[in-house]
Every structure is written in structure tokens, then in C-alpha cells.
Biopython code that builds the backbone (N, CA, C, O; Angstrom):
import numpy as np
from Bio.PDB.StructureBuilder import StructureBuilder

atoms = [
    (1, "UNK", "N", (1.998, 8.317, -4.474)),
    (1, "UNK", "CA", (1.210, 9.234, -5.276)),
    (1, "UNK", "C", (1.671, 9.208, -6.716)),
    (1, "UNK", "O", (0.857, 9.254, -7.639)),
    (2, "UNK", "N", (2.972, 9.136, -6.906)),
    (2, "UNK", "CA", (3.510, 9.186, -8.261)),
    (2, "UNK", "C", (3.020, 8.004, -9.107)),
    (2, "UNK", "O", (2.738, 8.166, -10.294)),
    (3, "UNK", "N", (2.923, 6.843, -8.508)),
    (3, "UNK", "CA", (2.495, 5.657, -9.247)),
    (3, "UNK", "C", (1.070, 5.811, -9.765)),
    (3, "UNK", "O", (0.769, 5.409, -10.889)),
    (4, "UNK", "N", (0.195, 6.390, -8.952)),
    (4, "UNK", "CA", (-1.224, 6.491, -9.330)),
    (4, "UNK", "C", (-1.539, 7.696, -10.194)),
    (4, "UNK", "O", (-2.551, 7.687, -10.895)),
    (5, "UNK", "N", (-0.717, 8.728, -10.173)),
    (5, "UNK", "CA", (-1.082, 9.960, -10.880)),
    (5, "UNK", "C", (-0.337, 10.188, -12.180)),
    (5, "UNK", "O", (-0.725, 11.071, -12.945)),
    (6, "UNK", "N", (0.703, 9.444, -12.465)),
    (6, "UNK", "CA", (1.490, 9.649, -13.697)),
    (6, "UNK", "C", (1.071, 8.657, -14.772)),
    (6, "UNK", "O", (0.580, 7.566, -14.486)),
    (7, "UNK", "N", (1.281, 9.071, -16.021)),
    (7, "UNK", "CA", (1.032, 8.181, -17.155)),
    (7, "UNK", "C", (2.333, 7.465, -17.503)),
    (7, "UNK", "O", (3.415, 8.044, -17.405)),
    (8, "UNK", "N", (2.219, 6.211, -17.907)),
    (8, "UNK", "CA", (3.385, 5.395, -18.256)),
    (8, "UNK", "C", (3.309, 4.994, -19.722)),
    (8, "UNK", "O", (2.228, 4.777, -20.269)),
    (9, "UNK", "N", (4.453, 4.902, -20.330)),
    (9, "UNK", "CA", (4.520, 4.464, -21.716)),
    (9, "UNK", "C", (4.181, 5.542, -22.721)),
    (9, "UNK", "O", (3.953, 5.234, -23.891)),
    (10, "UNK", "N", (4.140, 6.787, -22.307)),
    (10, "UNK", "CA", (3.826, 7.886, -23.220)),
    (10, "UNK", "C", (5.053, 8.213, -24.053)),
    (10, "UNK", "O", (6.173, 8.270, -23.545)),
    (11, "UNK", "N", (4.824, 8.423, -25.312)),
    (11, "UNK", "CA", (5.891, 8.863, -26.214)),
    (11, "UNK", "C", (5.516, 10.218, -26.779)),
    (11, "UNK", "O", (4.359, 10.631, -26.698)),
    (12, "UNK", "N", (6.476, 10.904, -27.343)),
    (12, "UNK", "CA", (6.219, 12.223, -27.907)),
    (12, "UNK", "C", (5.245, 12.143, -29.087)),
    (12, "UNK", "O", (4.458, 13.064, -29.301)),
    (13, "UNK", "N", (5.294, 11.057, -29.845)),
    (13, "UNK", "CA", (4.444, 10.917, -31.022)),
    (13, "UNK", "C", (3.003, 10.610, -30.623)),
    (13, "UNK", "O", (2.072, 11.234, -31.131)),
    (14, "UNK", "N", (2.816, 9.656, -29.720)),
    (14, "UNK", "CA", (1.469, 9.220, -29.346)),
    (14, "UNK", "C", (0.759, 10.189, -28.419)),
    (14, "UNK", "O", (-0.455, 10.366, -28.522)),
    (15, "UNK", "N", (1.486, 10.810, -27.527)),
    (15, "UNK", "CA", (0.858, 11.731, -26.585)),
    (15, "UNK", "C", (0.691, 11.112, -25.220)),
    (15, "UNK", "O", (1.671, 10.971, -24.488)),
    (16, "UNK", "N", (-0.529, 10.734, -24.851)),
    (16, "UNK", "CA", (-0.789, 10.244, -23.492)),
    (16, "UNK", "C", (-0.501, 8.752, -23.381)),
    (16, "UNK", "O", (-0.662, 7.995, -24.338)),
    (17, "UNK", "N", (-0.079, 8.361, -22.209)),
    (17, "UNK", "CA", (0.206, 6.960, -21.934)),
    (17, "UNK", "C", (-0.920, 6.326, -21.138)),
    (17, "UNK", "O", (-2.056, 6.800, -21.147)),
    (18, "UNK", "N", (-0.585, 5.255, -20.456)),
    (18, "UNK", "CA", (-1.569, 4.526, -19.662)),
    (18, "UNK", "C", (-1.287, 4.750, -18.181)),
    (18, "UNK", "O", (-0.129, 4.824, -17.770)),
    (19, "UNK", "N", (-2.352, 4.857, -17.377)),
    (19, "UNK", "CA", (-2.203, 5.050, -15.936)),
    (19, "UNK", "C", (-2.331, 3.718, -15.212)),
    (19, "UNK", "O", (-3.001, 2.797, -15.681)),
    (20, "UNK", "N", (-1.673, 3.636, -14.055)),
    (20, "UNK", "CA", (-1.762, 2.450, -13.214)),
    (20, "UNK", "C", (-3.135, 2.444, -12.550)),
    (20, "UNK", "O", (-3.514, 3.422, -11.904)),
    (21, "UNK", "N", (-3.885, 1.349, -12.703)),
    (21, "UNK", "CA", (-5.265, 1.324, -12.230)),
    (21, "UNK", "C", (-5.519, 0.368, -11.075)),
    (21, "UNK", "O", (-6.557, 0.476, -10.422)),
    (22, "UNK", "N", (-4.627, -0.549, -10.802)),
    (22, "UNK", "CA", (-4.888, -1.595, -9.815)),
    (22, "UNK", "C", (-4.336, -1.218, -8.445)),
    (22, "UNK", "O", (-3.219, -1.600, -8.096)),
    (23, "UNK", "N", (-5.112, -0.474, -7.674)),
    (23, "UNK", "CA", (-4.649, -0.042, -6.361)),
    (23, "UNK", "C", (-4.600, -1.195, -5.361)),
    (23, "UNK", "O", (-3.823, -1.150, -4.407)),
    (24, "UNK", "N", (-5.414, -2.217, -5.565)),
    (24, "UNK", "CA", (-5.385, -3.368, -4.655)),
    (24, "UNK", "C", (-4.026, -4.064, -4.719)),
    (24, "UNK", "O", (-3.523, -4.544, -3.703)),
    (25, "UNK", "N", (-3.442, -4.119, -5.898)),
    (25, "UNK", "CA", (-2.121, -4.725, -6.052)),
    (25, "UNK", "C", (-1.069, -3.933, -5.276)),
    (25, "UNK", "O", (-0.202, -4.519, -4.628)),
    (26, "UNK", "N", (-1.144, -2.596, -5.342)),
    (26, "UNK", "CA", (-0.185, -1.772, -4.604)),
    (26, "UNK", "C", (-0.293, -1.998, -3.102)),
    (26, "UNK", "O", (0.721, -2.133, -2.417)),
    (27, "UNK", "N", (-1.512, -2.038, -2.593)),
    (27, "UNK", "CA", (-1.718, -2.258, -1.164)),
    (27, "UNK", "C", (-1.236, -3.655, -0.773)),
    (27, "UNK", "O", (-0.587, -3.822, 0.259)),
    (28, "UNK", "N", (-1.552, -4.653, -1.590)),
    (28, "UNK", "CA", (-1.140, -6.029, -1.303)),
    (28, "UNK", "C", (0.390, -6.138, -1.265)),
    (28, "UNK", "O", (0.943, -6.729, -0.337)),
    (29, "UNK", "N", (1.065, -5.582, -2.251)),
    (29, "UNK", "CA", (2.518, -5.666, -2.296)),
    (29, "UNK", "C", (3.161, -4.890, -1.146)),
    (29, "UNK", "O", (4.180, -5.315, -0.601)),
    (30, "UNK", "N", (2.570, -3.760, -0.782)),
    (30, "UNK", "CA", (3.067, -2.989, 0.346)),
    (30, "UNK", "C", (2.982, -3.797, 1.629)),
    (30, "UNK", "O", (3.922, -3.799, 2.424)),
    (31, "UNK", "N", (1.871, -4.482, 1.839)),
    (31, "UNK", "CA", (1.686, -5.272, 3.065)),
    (31, "UNK", "C", (2.560, -6.526, 3.065)),
    (31, "UNK", "O", (3.044, -6.934, 4.121)),
    (32, "UNK", "N", (2.767, -7.136, 1.916)),
    (32, "UNK", "CA", (3.654, -8.308, 1.829)),
    (32, "UNK", "C", (5.087, -7.897, 2.164)),
    (32, "UNK", "O", (5.791, -8.606, 2.883)),
    (33, "UNK", "N", (5.511, -6.754, 1.641)),
    (33, "UNK", "CA", (6.858, -6.269, 1.948)),
    (33, "UNK", "C", (6.992, -5.962, 3.435)),
    (33, "UNK", "O", (8.003, -6.307, 4.046)),
    (34, "UNK", "N", (5.988, -5.319, 4.026)),
    (34, "UNK", "CA", (6.028, -5.014, 5.463)),
    (34, "UNK", "C", (6.060, -6.294, 6.291)),
    (34, "UNK", "O", (6.788, -6.374, 7.281)),
    (35, "UNK", "N", (5.279, -7.295, 5.894)),
    (35, "UNK", "CA", (5.276, -8.575, 6.609)),
    (35, "UNK", "C", (6.640, -9.253, 6.527)),
    (35, "UNK", "O", (7.118, -9.810, 7.515)),
    (36, "UNK", "N", (7.261, -9.207, 5.364)),
    (36, "UNK", "CA", (8.575, -9.822, 5.175)),
    (36, "UNK", "C", (9.642, -9.130, 6.029)),
    (36, "UNK", "O", (10.425, -9.786, 6.716)),
    (37, "UNK", "N", (9.658, -7.810, 5.975)),
    (37, "UNK", "CA", (10.659, -7.056, 6.740)),
    (37, "UNK", "C", (10.454, -7.264, 8.241)),
    (37, "UNK", "O", (11.415, -7.493, 8.976)),
    (38, "UNK", "N", (9.204, -7.185, 8.693)),
    (38, "UNK", "CA", (8.959, -7.368, 10.126)),
    (38, "UNK", "C", (9.248, -8.799, 10.567)),
    (38, "UNK", "O", (9.720, -9.016, 11.683)),
    (39, "UNK", "N", (8.971, -9.771, 9.709)),
    (39, "UNK", "CA", (9.295, -11.162, 10.032)),
    (39, "UNK", "C", (10.789, -11.376, 10.163)),
    (39, "UNK", "O", (11.244, -12.059, 11.080)),
    (40, "UNK", "N", (11.562, -10.791, 9.242)),
    (40, "UNK", "CA", (13.017, -10.886, 9.328)),
    (40, "UNK", "C", (13.549, -10.189, 10.578)),
    (40, "UNK", "O", (14.466, -10.686, 11.232)),
    (41, "UNK", "N", (12.974, -9.047, 10.900)),
    (41, "UNK", "CA", (13.392, -8.317, 12.104)),
    (41, "UNK", "C", (13.157, -9.168, 13.352)),
    (41, "UNK", "O", (14.011, -9.247, 14.235)),
    (42, "UNK", "N", (11.987, -9.801, 13.409)),
    (42, "UNK", "CA", (11.668, -10.635, 14.576)),
    (42, "UNK", "C", (12.586, -11.855, 14.668)),
    (42, "UNK", "O", (12.923, -12.300, 15.765)),
    (43, "UNK", "N", (12.992, -12.399, 13.508)),
    (43, "UNK", "CA", (13.920, -13.529, 13.528)),
    (43, "UNK", "C", (15.319, -13.108, 13.952)),
    (43, "UNK", "O", (15.990, -13.830, 14.688)),
    (44, "UNK", "N", (15.762, -11.940, 13.488)),
    (44, "UNK", "CA", (17.111, -11.490, 13.793)),
    (44, "UNK", "C", (17.248, -10.991, 15.231)),
    (44, "UNK", "O", (18.258, -11.250, 15.885)),
    (45, "UNK", "N", (16.246, -10.286, 15.717)),
    (45, "UNK", "CA", (16.286, -9.715, 17.059)),
    (45, "UNK", "C", (15.121, -10.291, 17.843)),
    (45, "UNK", "O", (13.975, -9.873, 17.675)),
    (46, "UNK", "N", (15.421, -11.241, 18.687)),
    (46, "UNK", "CA", (14.377, -11.930, 19.451)),
    (46, "UNK", "C", (13.598, -10.942, 20.312)),
    (46, "UNK", "O", (14.183, -10.174, 21.075)),
    (47, "UNK", "N", (12.291, -10.970, 20.182)),
    (47, "UNK", "CA", (11.409, -10.094, 20.936)),
    (47, "UNK", "C", (10.683, -10.906, 22.005)),
    (47, "UNK", "O", (10.395, -12.085, 21.797)),
    (48, "UNK", "N", (10.386, -10.287, 23.145)),
    (48, "UNK", "CA", (9.640, -11.029, 24.170)),
    (48, "UNK", "C", (8.200, -11.278, 23.717)),
    (48, "UNK", "O", (7.629, -10.481, 22.972)),
    (49, "UNK", "N", (7.627, -12.379, 24.168)),
    (49, "UNK", "CA", (6.240, -12.712, 23.826)),
    (49, "UNK", "C", (5.291, -11.732, 24.483)),
    (49, "UNK", "O", (5.572, -11.199, 25.557)),
    (50, "UNK", "N", (4.182, -11.502, 23.838)),
    (50, "UNK", "CA", (3.165, -10.626, 24.410)),
    (50, "UNK", "C", (1.919, -11.447, 24.704)),
    (50, "UNK", "O", (1.753, -12.549, 24.180)),
    (51, "UNK", "N", (1.050, -10.907, 25.541)),
    (51, "UNK", "CA", (-0.104, -11.677, 25.981)),
    (51, "UNK", "C", (-1.387, -11.395, 25.233)),
    (51, "UNK", "O", (-2.382, -12.085, 25.457)),
    (52, "UNK", "N", (-1.406, -10.416, 24.360)),
    (52, "UNK", "CA", (-2.644, -10.077, 23.652)),
    (52, "UNK", "C", (-2.944, -11.120, 22.575)),
    (52, "UNK", "O", (-2.032, -11.555, 21.872)),
    (53, "UNK", "N", (-4.211, -11.529, 22.436)),
    (53, "UNK", "CA", (-4.561, -12.485, 21.381)),
    (53, "UNK", "C", (-4.452, -11.835, 19.991)),
    (53, "UNK", "O", (-4.656, -10.631, 19.838)),
    (54, "UNK", "N", (-4.129, -12.649, 18.999)),
    (54, "UNK", "CA", (-3.884, -12.139, 17.653)),
    (54, "UNK", "C", (-5.112, -11.468, 17.035)),
    (54, "UNK", "O", (-4.964, -10.526, 16.257)),
    (55, "UNK", "N", (-6.311, -11.928, 17.361)),
    (55, "UNK", "CA", (-7.491, -11.334, 16.732)),
    (55, "UNK", "C", (-7.672, -9.866, 17.138)),
    (55, "UNK", "O", (-8.324, -9.108, 16.421)),
    (56, "UNK", "N", (-7.113, -9.466, 18.257)),
    (56, "UNK", "CA", (-7.209, -8.062, 18.674)),
    (56, "UNK", "C", (-6.430, -7.156, 17.725)),
    (56, "UNK", "O", (-6.780, -5.988, 17.554)),
    (57, "UNK", "N", (-5.383, -7.687, 17.112)),
    (57, "UNK", "CA", (-4.608, -6.910, 16.147)),
    (57, "UNK", "C", (-5.328, -6.813, 14.805)),
    (57, "UNK", "O", (-5.044, -5.911, 14.017)),
    (58, "UNK", "N", (-6.243, -7.717, 14.539)),
    (58, "UNK", "CA", (-6.898, -7.753, 13.234)),
    (58, "UNK", "C", (-7.741, -6.505, 12.973)),
    (58, "UNK", "O", (-7.876, -6.099, 11.819)),
    (59, "UNK", "N", (-8.310, -5.888, 14.003)),
    (59, "UNK", "CA", (-9.123, -4.696, 13.801)),
    (59, "UNK", "C", (-8.278, -3.532, 13.276)),
    (59, "UNK", "O", (-8.662, -2.855, 12.323)),
    (60, "UNK", "N", (-7.142, -3.314, 13.901)),
    (60, "UNK", "CA", (-6.250, -2.243, 13.455)),
    (60, "UNK", "C", (-5.669, -2.555, 12.078)),
    (60, "UNK", "O", (-5.528, -1.667, 11.236)),
    (61, "UNK", "N", (-5.338, -3.817, 11.862)),
    (61, "UNK", "CA", (-4.770, -4.217, 10.585)),
    (61, "UNK", "C", (-5.769, -4.040, 9.441)),
    (61, "UNK", "O", (-5.422, -3.510, 8.385)),
    (62, "UNK", "N", (-6.980, -4.474, 9.648)),
    (62, "UNK", "CA", (-8.005, -4.353, 8.613)),
    (62, "UNK", "C", (-8.312, -2.890, 8.310)),
    (62, "UNK", "O", (-8.454, -2.524, 7.143)),
    (63, "UNK", "N", (-8.416, -2.059, 9.322)),
    (63, "UNK", "CA", (-8.693, -0.644, 9.073)),
    (63, "UNK", "C", (-7.524, 0.024, 8.356)),
    (63, "UNK", "O", (-7.739, 0.921, 7.540)),
    (64, "UNK", "N", (-6.295, -0.392, 8.642)),
    (64, "UNK", "CA", (-5.132, 0.150, 7.952)),
    (64, "UNK", "C", (-5.133, -0.245, 6.484)),
    (64, "UNK", "O", (-4.851, 0.587, 5.622)),
    (65, "UNK", "N", (-5.443, -1.493, 6.190)),
    (65, "UNK", "CA", (-5.484, -1.962, 4.803)),
    (65, "UNK", "C", (-6.584, -1.249, 4.029)),
    (65, "UNK", "O", (-6.357, -0.801, 2.905)),
    (66, "UNK", "N", (-7.761, -1.139, 4.608)),
    (66, "UNK", "CA", (-8.871, -0.475, 3.924)),
    (66, "UNK", "C", (-8.601, 1.009, 3.707)),
    (66, "UNK", "O", (-8.951, 1.550, 2.658)),
    (67, "UNK", "N", (-7.991, 1.668, 4.671)),
    (67, "UNK", "CA", (-7.705, 3.089, 4.498)),
    (67, "UNK", "C", (-6.660, 3.309, 3.406)),
    (67, "UNK", "O", (-6.760, 4.276, 2.651)),
    (68, "UNK", "N", (-5.669, 2.439, 3.308)),
    (68, "UNK", "CA", (-4.669, 2.552, 2.238)),
    (68, "UNK", "C", (-5.301, 2.329, 0.877)),
    (68, "UNK", "O", (-4.999, 3.044, -0.077)),
    (69, "UNK", "N", (-6.172, 1.345, 0.786)),
    (69, "UNK", "CA", (-6.852, 1.061, -0.474)),
    (69, "UNK", "C", (-7.699, 2.263, -0.891)),
    (69, "UNK", "O", (-7.665, 2.671, -2.052)),
    (70, "UNK", "N", (-8.451, 2.829, 0.041)),
    (70, "UNK", "CA", (-9.272, 4.005, -0.268)),
    (70, "UNK", "C", (-8.410, 5.199, -0.663)),
    (70, "UNK", "O", (-8.794, 5.990, -1.525)),
    (71, "UNK", "N", (-7.245, 5.327, -0.032)),
    (71, "UNK", "CA", (-6.347, 6.426, -0.373)),
    (71, "UNK", "C", (-5.860, 6.295, -1.810)),
    (71, "UNK", "O", (-5.878, 7.274, -2.556)),
    (72, "UNK", "N", (-5.428, 5.111, -2.207)),
    (72, "UNK", "CA", (-4.966, 4.912, -3.577)),
    (72, "UNK", "C", (-6.091, 5.096, -4.586)),
    (72, "UNK", "O", (-5.869, 5.642, -5.667)),
    (73, "UNK", "N", (-7.293, 4.648, -4.249)),
    (73, "UNK", "CA", (-8.435, 4.848, -5.140)),
    (73, "UNK", "C", (-8.750, 6.334, -5.305)),
    (73, "UNK", "O", (-9.078, 6.781, -6.404)),
    (74, "UNK", "N", (-8.653, 7.095, -4.221)),
    (74, "UNK", "CA", (-8.937, 8.527, -4.283)),
    (74, "UNK", "C", (-7.904, 9.267, -5.127)),
    (74, "UNK", "O", (-8.225, 10.286, -5.738)),
    (75, "UNK", "N", (-6.675, 8.769, -5.169)),
    (75, "UNK", "CA", (-5.641, 9.424, -5.970)),
    (75, "UNK", "C", (-5.933, 9.376, -7.461)),
    (75, "UNK", "O", (-5.320, 10.112, -8.234)),
    (76, "UNK", "N", (-6.860, 8.523, -7.874)),
    (76, "UNK", "CA", (-7.250, 8.489, -9.284)),
    (76, "UNK", "C", (-8.027, 9.747, -9.669)),
    (76, "UNK", "O", (-8.091, 10.101, -10.847)),
    (77, "UNK", "N", (-8.618, 10.426, -8.679)),
    (77, "UNK", "CA", (-9.513, 11.543, -8.963)),
    (77, "UNK", "C", (-9.042, 12.873, -8.407)),
    (77, "UNK", "O", (-9.347, 13.916, -8.985)),
    (78, "UNK", "N", (-8.309, 12.870, -7.308)),
    (78, "UNK", "CA", (-7.832, 14.120, -6.706)),
    (78, "UNK", "C", (-6.353, 13.999, -6.356)),
    (78, "UNK", "O", (-5.811, 12.895, -6.307)),
    (79, "UNK", "N", (-5.706, 15.126, -6.114)),
    (79, "UNK", "CA", (-4.284, 15.100, -5.794)),
    (79, "UNK", "C", (-4.062, 14.717, -4.333)),
    (79, "UNK", "O", (-4.989, 14.746, -3.524)),
    (80, "UNK", "N", (-2.835, 14.364, -4.012)),
    (80, "UNK", "CA", (-2.503, 13.944, -2.655)),
    (80, "UNK", "C", (-2.691, 15.074, -1.639)),
    (80, "UNK", "O", (-3.255, 14.826, -0.573)),
    (81, "UNK", "N", (-2.239, 16.319, -1.925)),
    (81, "UNK", "CA", (-2.463, 17.397, -0.954)),
    (81, "UNK", "C", (-3.957, 17.670, -0.711)),
    (81, "UNK", "O", (-4.354, 17.975, 0.414)),
    (82, "UNK", "N", (-4.766, 17.563, -1.737)),
    (82, "UNK", "CA", (-6.209, 17.752, -1.568)),
    (82, "UNK", "C", (-6.786, 16.660, -0.685)),
    (82, "UNK", "O", (-7.661, 16.915, 0.143)),
    (83, "UNK", "N", (-6.303, 15.472, -0.862)),
    (83, "UNK", "CA", (-6.773, 14.331, -0.074)),
    (83, "UNK", "C", (-6.465, 14.534, 1.373)),
    (83, "UNK", "O", (-6.785, 13.678, 2.198)),
]
sb = StructureBuilder()
sb.init_structure("model")
sb.init_model(0)
sb.init_chain("A")
sb.init_seg("    ")
for serial, (resi, resn, name, xyz) in enumerate(atoms, 1):
    if name == "N":
        sb.init_residue(resn, " ", resi, " ")
    sb.init_atom(name, np.array(xyz, "f"), 0.0, 1.0, " ", f" {name:<3s}", serial, name[0])
structure = sb.get_structure()
């Protein structure tokens, strides 16, 4: 919330700064970090194979990505508690 709702680069002389506008970048970086951490976890601690096909996970993954993107976009207009 802080990244999307605060102004950056504001000085006392100029007044208002610039807001972060690229929510897709935040979602992308969040998912890349999660993929990296989970990949390292799987390499360090061997997990048993599962039988579900990978495309079945894509529905949950896509809805999670879209909901995060919509959440960050909404923070441009309303506060997090209101959301």
C-alpha cells in the first residue's frame, strides 16, 4: 500500500512529488520473487512428485495475478482499508 499511495521525490520547496504508477511491474516483481524463493525451497528440500497436471494450477495462478493487479490499481484511487 505504501508504494502506491505515497509521493516520492517531494522536497519542502517544490511541494508534491511523483507517485508510483506501474502496478504491473509490482505484480511481476512480486511473482518473480515468489517463483525464485519457491524454486530454491524445492531444490533444497526435495518434495514428492504430485499427479495433478500443471495446467490445473494455471487457473488459480492467473486469478491470483489478476486480483493482485486489480488491487494495486485500486490503491491509486481508494485506501487499503476501504478496499
